[in-house]
Every structure is written in structure tokens, then in C-alpha cells.
C-alpha positions as CSV (number, residue, x, y, z in Angstrom):
1,M,-19.5,-59.6,38.2
2,K,-22.1,-57.3,38.6
3,F,-21.9,-54.0,36.6
4,R,-23.2,-50.8,37.2
5,P,-23.0,-48.0,34.3
6,L,-21.7,-44.8,35.0
7,H,-23.7,-41.3,34.8
8,D,-26.6,-41.5,31.8
9,R,-25.1,-44.9,30.1
10,V,-27.6,-47.7,29.9
11,V,-26.3,-51.7,29.2
12,I,-28.7,-53.2,26.6
13,R,-29.2,-57.1,26.0
14,R,-30.1,-57.2,21.9
15,A,-33.1,-58.8,21.2
16,E,-32.6,-61.9,19.4
17,G,-33.0,-62.0,15.2
18,D,-35.2,-63.7,13.3
19,I,-33.4,-67.0,11.8
20,K,-36.1,-67.3,9.0
21,S,-37.5,-64.6,6.6
22,K,-41.1,-64.0,5.9
23,G,-40.8,-66.2,2.8
24,G,-39.3,-69.3,5.1
25,I,-35.8,-69.0,4.0
26,I,-33.0,-69.6,7.1
27,I,-30.8,-67.0,6.9
28,P,-27.2,-67.7,8.5
29,D,-25.8,-65.9,11.5
30,T,-23.4,-64.0,9.3
31,A,-25.8,-62.8,7.0
32,K,-28.5,-61.7,9.8
33,E,-29.0,-57.9,10.4
34,K,-28.9,-57.2,14.0
35,P,-31.9,-56.3,15.7
36,Q,-32.3,-52.3,16.6
37,E,-34.2,-53.3,19.6
38,G,-33.4,-54.9,23.0
39,E,-33.9,-55.1,26.7
40,V,-32.4,-52.5,29.2
41,V,-30.0,-54.4,31.8
42,A,-29.0,-51.7,33.9
43,V,-28.9,-47.9,34.0
44,G,-26.7,-45.7,35.6
45,P,-27.7,-43.1,38.1
46,G,-28.2,-39.9,35.8
47,A,-26.4,-37.2,34.4
48,R,-25.8,-34.0,36.1
49,D,-27.1,-30.3,34.7
50,E,-25.5,-27.3,34.9
51,N,-26.1,-26.9,38.2
52,G,-24.9,-30.0,39.3
53,A,-28.3,-31.7,40.3
54,L,-28.7,-35.4,39.2
55,V,-31.3,-35.6,36.4
56,P,-32.3,-39.6,36.4
57,L,-33.3,-41.7,33.3
58,D,-36.3,-41.8,31.7
59,V,-35.7,-45.9,31.1
60,K,-35.4,-48.2,33.9
61,A,-34.0,-52.1,33.9
62,G,-36.4,-54.5,32.1
63,D,-37.7,-52.0,29.5
64,L,-38.1,-52.6,25.8
65,I,-36.3,-49.9,24.1
66,L,-35.7,-49.1,20.3
67,F,-32.1,-47.5,19.3
68,G,-29.9,-46.9,16.3
69,K,-28.4,-49.2,13.9
70,W,-25.0,-47.8,15.0
71,S,-25.5,-46.7,18.5
72,G,-23.7,-48.4,21.5
73,T,-20.4,-50.0,22.2
74,E,-20.4,-53.6,22.6
75,V,-18.8,-55.5,24.9
76,K,-18.8,-58.9,26.7
77,I,-19.5,-59.6,30.7
78,D,-19.8,-62.7,31.7
79,G,-19.8,-64.3,28.7
80,E,-22.7,-62.5,27.2
81,D,-22.9,-60.0,24.6
82,L,-24.2,-56.8,25.5
83,L,-24.6,-52.9,24.2
84,I,-23.5,-50.1,26.4
85,M,-25.1,-46.4,25.0
86,K,-25.7,-43.3,26.3
87,E,-29.6,-42.7,27.1
88,A,-29.5,-40.0,24.2
89,D,-29.3,-43.0,22.0
90,I,-31.9,-44.5,22.6
91,M,-35.2,-43.4,20.5
92,G,-38.1,-44.6,22.5
93,V,-39.6,-47.0,24.7
94,I,-41.9,-50.1,23.3
95,D,-44.8,-50.8,24.9
96,K,-46.0,-54.2,24.4
97,S,-49.2,-53.8,26.3
98,E,-51.0,-51.5,23.9
99,T,-52.9,-53.5,21.0
100,G,-51.5,-51.6,18.0
101,V,-54.4,-50.0,16.8
102,I,-54.2,-46.6,15.7
103,D,-57.2,-44.5,16.3
104,K,-57.6,-42.7,13.1
105,S,-59.9,-39.8,15.0
106,E,-57.1,-38.8,17.1
107,T,-54.6,-38.8,14.3
108,A,-56.2,-36.6,11.7
109,V,-53.9,-34.2,10.0
110,T,-55.6,-31.4,7.8
111,D,-54.4,-29.1,5.0
112,K,-56.5,-25.8,6.3
113,P,-57.1,-24.9,9.6
114,G,-60.4,-25.1,11.0
115,A,-61.0,-28.0,8.3
116,K,-63.4,-30.5,9.0
117,K,-62.1,-34.0,9.6
118,A,-63.3,-36.7,7.5
119,A,-65.5,-39.6,9.2
């Protein structure tokens, strides 16, 4: 069966959670916390604005996303557990190509306007 979400809804496959803790303890399925990230499987055409114009979604199929702990509705499609949620429930897209290193010179915060950045 092929499923196409309506409006600004998104279908998400939840990422697999770790089966071991950082200390090496194996966690049973019943005690595992559900991951808050997943892969977008399908997206709707978008929402309509006040004028009736179609506003396309910012996410696309294949994107890795981060969403709220209680977001979405759990459904089973073709025997697979999926989530359906509105785009507004998605917190952001995870870019795996980045190195994950933050350049502190670009993110320096100062207390006083005009203060010089520390090296």
C-alpha cells in the first residue's frame, strides 16, 4: 500500500534506539526510551495560507529530523510502525555531513555592546 499524507503532515520512521547503555548494560525493549529522531518517509503537498496559495514544506523524504517526545500519532502501515505529525511538530533537520565542530569565533557572546572578543 502506498500512503500519501495530506496538507502539512509528514510520515516519519523513528530511528532505532540503542540496545546498550553507555556503561554496557543491555536495555530491554520495555525499558527503552523512544528516540526523538527519525527519517522522513513521505510528505504532504503543503499547507494553504490565508489567500489559498499552497505553501510547500521545508522537509523532504529522506531528511533526518528531530521532533518532540510526545509529537505525532503512531500508526502501522504495511506492518511498519510509523509516526504521522504536522511539520510544525518538527524541531529541525539533522545534517550528518557537518563535522559537529563549532567555531567559537563565530559564536562568541559578549555582555557589553562593543566589547572585544576573547581569543
